NUNU-425002 format. One record per residue: residue number from 1; residue in one letter; x, y, z of N, C-alpha, C, O in turn. Coordinates in steps of 0.02 Angstrom, whole numbers, plus 50000, padded with zeros to 5 digits. Atoms other than C-alpha are relative to their C-alpha. Layout:
BEGIN
i NUM | aa A | n_X X | n_Y Y | n_Z Z | ca_X X | ca_Y Y | ca_Z Z | c_X X | c_Y Y | c_Z Z | o_X X | o_Y Y | o_Z Z
...
// end
This chain:
BEGIN
i 1 | aa M | n_X 50084 | n_Y 49994 | n_Z 50001 | ca_X 50444 | ca_Y 53153 | ca_Z 53687 | c_X 49965 | c_Y 49954 | c_Z 49932 | o_X 49992 | o_Y 49942 | o_Z 49878
i 2 | aa T | n_X 50024 | n_Y 50061 | n_Z 50052 | ca_X 50337 | ca_Y 53033 | ca_Z 53584 | c_X 49939 | c_Y 50018 | c_Z 49963 | o_X 49907 | o_Y 50067 | o_Z 49982
i 3 | aa V | n_X 50042 | n_Y 49968 | n_Z 50051 | ca_X 50215 | ca_Y 53051 | ca_Z 53451 | c_X 49930 | c_Y 50013 | c_Z 50041 | o_X 49892 | o_Y 50059 | o_Z 50028
i 4 | aa A | n_X 50074 | n_Y 50002 | n_Z 49965 | ca_X 50062 | ca_Y 53018 | ca_Z 53575 | c_X 50002 | c_Y 50069 | c_Z 50047 | o_X 49952 | o_Y 50103 | o_Z 50056
i 5 | aa Y | n_X 50007 | n_Y 49933 | n_Z 49966 | ca_X 50118 | ca_Y 53169 | ca_Z 53681 | c_X 49981 | c_Y 50065 | c_Z 49961 | o_X 49948 | o_Y 50112 | o_Z 49983
i 6 | aa F | n_X 50034 | n_Y 49941 | n_Z 50033 | ca_X 50091 | ca_Y 53286 | ca_Z 53549 | c_X 49941 | c_Y 49990 | c_Z 49968 | o_X 49905 | o_Y 50038 | o_Z 49953
i 7 | aa R | n_X 50088 | n_Y 50015 | n_Z 50002 | ca_X 49926 | ca_Y 53196 | ca_Z 53501 | c_X 49972 | c_Y 50026 | c_Z 50058 | o_X 49915 | o_Y 50049 | o_Z 50050
i 8 | aa S | n_X 50042 | n_Y 49999 | n_Z 49936 | ca_X 49877 | ca_Y 53225 | ca_Z 53676 | c_X 50006 | c_Y 50088 | c_Z 50011 | o_X 49968 | o_Y 50120 | o_Z 50047
i 9 | aa L | n_X 49994 | n_Y 49924 | n_Z 49988 | ca_X 49939 | ca_Y 53416 | ca_Z 53664 | c_X 49948 | c_Y 50035 | c_Z 49949 | o_X 49914 | o_Y 50085 | o_Z 49958
i 10 | aa A | n_X 50053 | n_Y 49963 | n_Z 50056 | ca_X 49838 | ca_Y 53447 | ca_Z 53505 | c_X 49932 | c_Y 49986 | c_Z 50011 | o_X 49886 | o_Y 50012 | o_Z 49979
i 11 | aa A | n_X 50087 | n_Y 50031 | n_Z 49993 | ca_X 49676 | ca_Y 53357 | ca_Z 53571 | c_X 50003 | c_Y 50060 | c_Z 50052 | o_X 49971 | o_Y 50110 | o_Z 50035
i 12 | aa R | n_X 50029 | n_Y 49953 | n_Z 49959 | ca_X 49688 | ca_Y 53467 | ca_Z 53732 | c_X 49991 | c_Y 50072 | c_Z 49970 | o_X 49947 | o_Y 50110 | o_Z 49991
i 13 | aa F | n_X 50007 | n_Y 49930 | n_Z 50034 | ca_X 49716 | ca_Y 53626 | ca_Z 53618 | c_X 49930 | c_Y 50003 | c_Z 49956 | o_X 49892 | o_Y 50052 | o_Z 49951
i 14 | aa F | n_X 50076 | n_Y 49995 | n_Z 50038 | ca_X 49563 | ca_Y 53582 | ca_Z 53512 | c_X 49945 | c_Y 49994 | c_Z 50036 | o_X 49891 | o_Y 50018 | o_Z 50020
i 15 | aa R | n_X 50065 | n_Y 50003 | n_Z 49959 | ca_X 49455 | ca_Y 53539 | ca_Z 53641 | c_X 49983 | c_Y 50064 | c_Z 50042 | o_X 49926 | o_Y 50084 | o_Z 50053
i 16 | aa R | n_X 50016 | n_Y 49936 | n_Z 49964 | ca_X 49482 | ca_Y 53698 | ca_Z 53743 | c_X 49969 | c_Y 50043 | c_Z 49947 | o_X 49914 | o_Y 50068 | o_Z 49957
i 17 | aa S | n_X 50038 | n_Y 49958 | n_Z 50065 | ca_X 49445 | ca_Y 53791 | ca_Z 53573 | c_X 49940 | c_Y 49981 | c_Z 49997 | o_X 49903 | o_Y 50030 | o_Z 49989
i 18 | aa Q | n_X 50075 | n_Y 50027 | n_Z 50014 | ca_X 49282 | ca_Y 53694 | ca_Z 53559 | c_X 49970 | c_Y 50025 | c_Z 50058 | o_X 49915 | o_Y 50052 | o_Z 50052
i 19 | aa T | n_X 50039 | n_Y 49987 | n_Z 49929 | ca_X 49241 | ca_Y 53725 | ca_Z 53746 | c_X 50002 | c_Y 50081 | c_Z 49998 | o_X 49949 | o_Y 50104 | o_Z 50020
i 20 | aa E | n_X 50013 | n_Y 49944 | n_Z 50005 | ca_X 49276 | ca_Y 53910 | ca_Z 53717 | c_X 49939 | c_Y 50023 | c_Z 49949 | o_X 49896 | o_Y 50065 | o_Z 49963
i 21 | aa N | n_X 50043 | n_Y 49988 | n_Z 50055 | ca_X 49177 | ca_Y 53911 | ca_Z 53558 | c_X 49927 | c_Y 49987 | c_Z 50041 | o_X 49885 | o_Y 50032 | o_Z 50041
i 22 | aa D | n_X 50064 | n_Y 50018 | n_Z 49968 | ca_X 49030 | ca_Y 53831 | ca_Z 53658 | c_X 49970 | c_Y 50063 | c_Z 50060 | o_X 49913 | o_Y 50085 | o_Z 50067
i 23 | aa L | n_X 50001 | n_Y 49944 | n_Z 49937 | ca_X 49055 | ca_Y 53965 | ca_Z 53812 | c_X 49961 | c_Y 50067 | c_Z 49954 | o_X 49907 | o_Y 50093 | o_Z 49968
i 24 | aa E | n_X 50021 | n_Y 49954 | n_Z 50030 | ca_X 49036 | ca_Y 54093 | ca_Z 53686 | c_X 49931 | c_Y 50012 | c_Z 49966 | o_X 49894 | o_Y 50060 | o_Z 49974
i 25 | aa E | n_X 50058 | n_Y 50018 | n_Z 50014 | ca_X 48899 | ca_Y 54026 | ca_Z 53593 | c_X 49919 | c_Y 50016 | c_Z 50068 | o_X 49865 | o_Y 50044 | o_Z 50058
i 26 | aa E | n_X 50033 | n_Y 50005 | n_Z 49958 | ca_X 48810 | ca_Y 54005 | ca_Z 53763 | c_X 49981 | c_Y 50075 | c_Z 50026 | o_X 49923 | o_Y 50095 | o_Z 50031
i 27 | aa L | n_X 50017 | n_Y 49926 | n_Z 49981 | ca_X 48831 | ca_Y 54193 | ca_Z 53822 | c_X 49958 | c_Y 50036 | c_Z 49938 | o_X 49911 | o_Y 50074 | o_Z 49949
i 28 | aa R | n_X 50040 | n_Y 49963 | n_Z 50065 | ca_X 48770 | ca_Y 54252 | ca_Z 53636 | c_X 49931 | c_Y 49983 | c_Z 50022 | o_X 49890 | o_Y 50027 | o_Z 50035
i 29 | aa S | n_X 50078 | n_Y 50026 | n_Z 49995 | ca_X 48613 | ca_Y 54157 | ca_Z 53666 | c_X 49974 | c_Y 50032 | c_Z 50055 | o_X 49917 | o_Y 50050 | o_Z 50039
i 30 | aa H | n_X 50029 | n_Y 49969 | n_Z 49950 | ca_X 48574 | ca_Y 54240 | ca_Z 53844 | c_X 50007 | c_Y 50056 | c_Z 49990 | o_X 49972 | o_Y 50089 | o_Z 50028
i 31 | aa I | n_X 50020 | n_Y 49926 | n_Z 50007 | ca_X 48600 | ca_Y 54413 | ca_Z 53779 | c_X 49954 | c_Y 50004 | c_Z 49945 | o_X 49910 | o_Y 50047 | o_Z 49949
i 32 | aa Q | n_X 50065 | n_Y 50000 | n_Z 50050 | ca_X 48491 | ca_Y 54380 | ca_Z 53625 | c_X 49933 | c_Y 49986 | c_Z 50037 | o_X 49882 | o_Y 50015 | o_Z 50018
i 33 | aa L | n_X 50061 | n_Y 50018 | n_Z 49982 | ca_X 48361 | ca_Y 54300 | ca_Z 53737 | c_X 49981 | c_Y 50080 | c_Z 50043 | o_X 49925 | o_Y 50103 | o_Z 50042
i 34 | aa R | n_X 50008 | n_Y 49954 | n_Z 49953 | ca_X 48383 | ca_Y 54454 | ca_Z 53858 | c_X 49978 | c_Y 50069 | c_Z 49942 | o_X 49938 | o_Y 50111 | o_Z 49962
i 35 | aa A | n_X 50020 | n_Y 49947 | n_Z 50041 | ca_X 48367 | ca_Y 54580 | ca_Z 53701 | c_X 49937 | c_Y 49993 | c_Z 49977 | o_X 49899 | o_Y 50041 | o_Z 49981
i 36 | aa D | n_X 50062 | n_Y 50019 | n_Z 50015 | ca_X 48217 | ca_Y 54490 | ca_Z 53632 | c_X 49936 | c_Y 50020 | c_Z 50059 | o_X 49881 | o_Y 50043 | o_Z 50046
i 37 | aa D | n_X 50051 | n_Y 49967 | n_Z 49931 | ca_X 48126 | ca_Y 54527 | ca_Z 53819 | c_X 50007 | c_Y 50072 | c_Z 49982 | o_X 49954 | o_Y 50102 | o_Z 49975
i 38 | aa L | n_X 49993 | n_Y 49911 | n_Z 49993 | ca_X 48189 | ca_Y 54719 | ca_Z 53799 | c_X 49955 | c_Y 50017 | c_Z 49947 | o_X 49913 | o_Y 50061 | o_Z 49955
i 39 | aa E | n_X 50037 | n_Y 49971 | n_Z 50051 | ca_X 48114 | ca_Y 54718 | ca_Z 53617 | c_X 49921 | c_Y 49998 | c_Z 50005 | o_X 49883 | o_Y 50037 | o_Z 49976
i 40 | aa R | n_X 50074 | n_Y 49995 | n_Z 49997 | ca_X 47940 | ca_Y 54658 | ca_Z 53677 | c_X 49993 | c_Y 50045 | c_Z 50042 | o_X 49932 | o_Y 50055 | o_Z 50047
i 41 | aa F | n_X 50026 | n_Y 49949 | n_Z 49964 | ca_X 47942 | ca_Y 54797 | ca_Z 53800 | c_X 50003 | c_Y 50071 | c_Z 49966 | o_X 49986 | o_Y 50124 | o_Z 49993
i 42 | aa G | n_X 50016 | n_Y 49945 | n_Z 50039 | ca_X 47956 | ca_Y 54913 | ca_Z 53659 | c_X 50067 | c_Y 50054 | c_Z 49967 | o_X 50068 | o_Y 50109 | o_Z 49941
i 43 | aa L | n_X 49933 | n_Y 49976 | n_Z 50026 | ca_X 48133 | ca_Y 54945 | ca_Z 53617 | c_X 50005 | c_Y 49981 | c_Z 49929 | o_X 49968 | o_Y 49937 | o_Z 49907
i 44 | aa G | n_X 49976 | n_Y 50011 | n_Z 50037 | ca_X 48214 | ca_Y 54950 | ca_Z 53467 | c_X 50046 | c_Y 49943 | c_Z 49989 | o_X 50089 | o_Y 49936 | o_Z 50033
i 45 | aa R | n_X 49950 | n_Y 50057 | n_Z 50002 | ca_X 48310 | ca_Y 54797 | ca_Z 53409 | c_X 50075 | c_Y 50018 | c_Z 50016 | o_X 50109 | o_Y 49980 | o_Z 50050
i 46 | aa A | n_X 49920 | n_Y 49986 | n_Z 49999 | ca_X 48489 | ca_Y 54891 | ca_Z 53400 | c_X 50001 | c_Y 50014 | c_Z 50081 | o_X 50044 | o_Y 49987 | o_Z 50116
i 47 | aa E | n_X 50004 | n_Y 49976 | n_Z 49928 | ca_X 48440 | ca_Y 54970 | ca_Z 53577 | c_X 49985 | c_Y 49949 | c_Z 50030 | o_X 50011 | o_Y 49947 | o_Z 50086
i 48 | aa A | n_X 50009 | n_Y 50059 | n_Z 49952 | ca_X 48381 | ca_Y 54811 | ca_Z 53642 | c_X 50057 | c_Y 49951 | c_Z 50019 | o_X 50069 | o_Y 49919 | o_Z 50070
i 49 | aa E | n_X 49941 | n_Y 50046 | n_Z 49980 | ca_X 48541 | ca_Y 54724 | ca_Z 53599 | c_X 50060 | c_Y 50028 | c_Z 50029 | o_X 50107 | o_Y 49993 | o_Z 50048
i 50 | aa R | n_X 49955 | n_Y 49961 | n_Z 49966 | ca_X 48645 | ca_Y 54873 | ca_Z 53667 | c_X 49976 | c_Y 49985 | c_Z 50069 | o_X 50022 | o_Y 49967 | o_Z 50105
i 51 | aa R | n_X 50018 | n_Y 49999 | n_Z 49927 | ca_X 48563 | ca_Y 54861 | ca_Z 53829 | c_X 49998 | c_Y 49929 | c_Z 50025 | o_X 50008 | o_Y 49921 | o_Z 50086
i 52 | aa A | n_X 49986 | n_Y 50071 | n_Z 49986 | ca_X 48564 | ca_Y 54670 | ca_Z 53832 | c_X 50073 | c_Y 49984 | c_Z 50018 | o_X 50086 | o_Y 49949 | o_Z 50067
i 53 | aa R | n_X 49929 | n_Y 50001 | n_Z 49993 | ca_X 48757 | ca_Y 54677 | ca_Z 53817 | c_X 50013 | c_Y 50039 | c_Z 50056 | o_X 50053 | o_Y 50022 | o_Z 50100
i 54 | aa W | n_X 49954 | n_Y 49965 | n_Z 49928 | ca_X 48780 | ca_Y 54811 | ca_Z 53947 | c_X 49978 | c_Y 49976 | c_Z 50065 | o_X 50014 | o_Y 49976 | o_Z 50114
i 55 | aa L | n_X 50024 | n_Y 50030 | n_Z 49945 | ca_X 48660 | ca_Y 54730 | ca_Z 54066 | c_X 50039 | c_Y 49941 | c_Z 50031 | o_X 50054 | o_Y 49935 | o_Z 50090
i 56 | aa H | n_X 49948 | n_Y 50053 | n_Z 49993 | ca_X 48768 | ca_Y 54570 | ca_Z 54044 | c_X 50072 | c_Y 50018 | c_Z 50036 | o_X 50088 | o_Y 49989 | o_Z 50088
i 57 | aa C | n_X 49950 | n_Y 49972 | n_Z 49985 | ca_X 48927 | ca_Y 54658 | ca_Z 54070 | c_X 49996 | c_Y 50033 | c_Z 50083 | o_X 50044 | o_Y 50024 | o_Z 50121
i 58 | aa V | n_X 50027 | n_Y 49982 | n_Z 49932 | ca_X 48841 | ca_Y 54744 | ca_Z 54242 | c_X 49994 | c_Y 49930 | c_Z 50047 | o_X 50022 | o_Y 49919 | o_Z 50101
i 59 | aa M | n_X 50006 | n_Y 50049 | n_Z 49957 | ca_X 48784 | ca_Y 54582 | ca_Z 54297 | c_X 50059 | c_Y 49951 | c_Z 50016 | o_X 50059 | o_Y 49922 | o_Z 50070
i 60 | aa S | n_X 49952 | n_Y 50033 | n_Z 50005 | ca_X 48941 | ca_Y 54491 | ca_Z 54264 | c_X 50056 | c_Y 50024 | c_Z 50062 | o_X 50086 | o_Y 49990 | o_Z 50102
i 61 | aa S | n_X 49959 | n_Y 49969 | n_Z 49949 | ca_X 49037 | ca_Y 54620 | ca_Z 54365 | c_X 49972 | c_Y 49986 | c_Z 50072 | o_X 50006 | o_Y 49980 | o_Z 50123
i 62 | aa R | n_X 50020 | n_Y 49993 | n_Z 49912 | ca_X 48924 | ca_Y 54608 | ca_Z 54519 | c_X 50006 | c_Y 49931 | c_Z 50027 | o_X 50018 | o_Y 49923 | o_Z 50087
i 63 | aa E | n_X 49979 | n_Y 50052 | n_Z 49982 | ca_X 48942 | ca_Y 54420 | ca_Z 54508 | c_X 50071 | c_Y 49985 | c_Z 50039 | o_X 50080 | o_Y 49961 | o_Z 50095
i 64 | aa R | n_X 49939 | n_Y 50004 | n_Z 49982 | ca_X 49124 | ca_Y 54427 | ca_Z 54513 | c_X 50027 | c_Y 50055 | c_Z 50082 | o_X 50082 | o_Y 50061 | o_Z 50108
i 65 | aa G | n_X 49987 | n_Y 49960 | n_Z 49937 | ca_X 49112 | ca_Y 54545 | ca_Z 54672 | c_X 50018 | c_Y 50083 | c_Z 49984 | o_X 50017 | o_Y 50128 | o_Z 50027
i 66 | aa A | n_X 50006 | n_Y 49923 | n_Z 50019 | ca_X 49140 | ca_Y 54712 | ca_Z 54571 | c_X 49948 | c_Y 50049 | c_Z 50018 | o_X 49889 | o_Y 50033 | o_Z 50016
i 67 | aa N | n_X 50061 | n_Y 49960 | n_Z 49985 | ca_X 49047 | ca_Y 54861 | ca_Z 54623 | c_X 49999 | c_Y 50057 | c_Z 49944 | o_X 50013 | o_Y 50115 | o_Z 49959
i 68 | aa P | n_X 49994 | n_Y 49942 | n_Z 50025 | ca_X 49030 | ca_Y 54953 | ca_Z 54465 | c_X 49938 | c_Y 50041 | c_Z 50009 | o_X 49883 | o_Y 50027 | o_Z 50034
i 69 | aa K | n_X 50047 | n_Y 49924 | n_Z 49972 | ca_X 48950 | ca_Y 55136 | ca_Z 54468 | c_X 49965 | c_Y 50000 | c_Z 49932 | o_X 49997 | o_Y 50009 | o_Z 49881
i 70 | aa V | n_X 50040 | n_Y 50006 | n_Z 50049 | ca_X 48801 | ca_Y 55118 | ca_Z 54352 | c_X 49941 | c_Y 50043 | c_Z 50015 | o_X 49899 | o_Y 50027 | o_Z 50056
i 71 | aa P | n_X 50050 | n_Y 49947 | n_Z 49990 | ca_X 48690 | ca_Y 55268 | ca_Z 54341 | c_X 49937 | c_Y 49958 | c_Z 49992 | o_X 49935 | o_Y 49913 | o_Z 49951
i 72 | aa G | n_X 50057 | n_Y 50022 | n_Z 49994 | ca_X 48515 | ca_Y 55219 | ca_Z 54381 | c_X 49991 | c_Y 49942 | c_Z 50029 | o_X 49932 | o_Y 49926 | o_Z 50036
i 73 | aa L | n_X 50015 | n_Y 50062 | n_Z 49995 | ca_X 48544 | ca_Y 55049 | ca_Z 54441 | c_X 50021 | c_Y 49997 | c_Z 50084 | o_X 50008 | o_Y 49946 | o_Z 50117
i 74 | aa G | n_X 49981 | n_Y 49983 | n_Z 49911 | ca_X 48610 | ca_Y 55109 | ca_Z 54638 | c_X 50045 | c_Y 49964 | c_Z 49996 | o_X 50081 | o_Y 49953 | o_Z 50044
// end
């Protein structure tokens, strides 16, 4: 194995890490925007953030084809 091979492995590892960080930031942004909307409708910030995270989980499950049993959403 050559030095170039190890450099390639290291580059892929760090690139993947950056991609994961970017994705995490993107998801965090979407949840915060949803929480902002909920807060504008009268919820307190903590409750708005809790519901935004919950809604994100529910919608993600449905997109993956799961059918979560969520009271009130049918």
